[in-house]
N, C-alpha and C positions, 0 to 999 in steps of 0.2 A: 441599271446603276453600279454593277460588278467592275465595268469600263472605266468608270470615277471612281473607284476604290483602289487607296496608294498602298502598295502594301509596308513599302518603305515608312509610309509618314504611322502606321498603322505600329509598328516594331519601336519605333524611337518615341510614342506614345503621343504623337502630336496630332493625328489624324482628325479628332474630335475638338481642338484648341479652341475653334469658334463656339464650339456649344458646351463651354463648359458651365453657363449660369441658368443652362435650360431647365426645364421641367424634364424630361427623359434623362437628362444628369445627373439629376438629383437622384430620380427613383433607381437606375443605376446603381452609385454610390450609395442606396439605402439597399440594395436586393444584395451587393458583393456585402455589406457587414451584414445583413439577416443569417447570408449564407455560412459566414465566415462563424457568426455566433450559434449558430444551429447546428455547426460540424463540431463544436469544442463540446455544444450539450452532448452531442451523441458519444463523444471521447471518452469523457468523464462516467456518463453513465454506462457505457461497457466496461471502464477500470470496476467502477463501482462493484455493476453484478458477474462480475468475475472472481473478486473479492467476497461475494457474499456465497457464491456458489463454492468457493473453496473453503472458507467456512462451516460451511453445509457437510462438505465431504467428509472433514475432517477432525468434528465436533465430537466431543466423548455424548454417546450416544445414555450412557446413564445402564447399561447394560450390558452384559459379554455376549455377543455372536455366536460365542461357540458353544452356549449354551441353548439353541434352537434348536426344538424338536418337528422335524417333520412328517407327517401320515397321511397317507391316502385312503381318502374314504368311497369307498364302491360308490350310492347312492348321492355324493354331490362329484361334480365334475373337477377337477385338479386337484390341488396340494395343500393341505391347511398346515398352518403355521403355529406352534406352539409356543 
């Protein structure tokens, strides 16, 4: 199979000219369209998630973060924030 492969024809996109109307050609084209569409969806989803995280980090929380009191209780492990 490898000995019948012609790299020059593949680079010129003429390797599968005779099989342009076969079932495998349609499947190949459909998979390429699906892969491109899926990549676009992932890119848009990443951009939306980045904007949501940026909004969450920079949104005013409605209280002063400097007025938080931390103290340690001996019976409870960890800090308690008030």
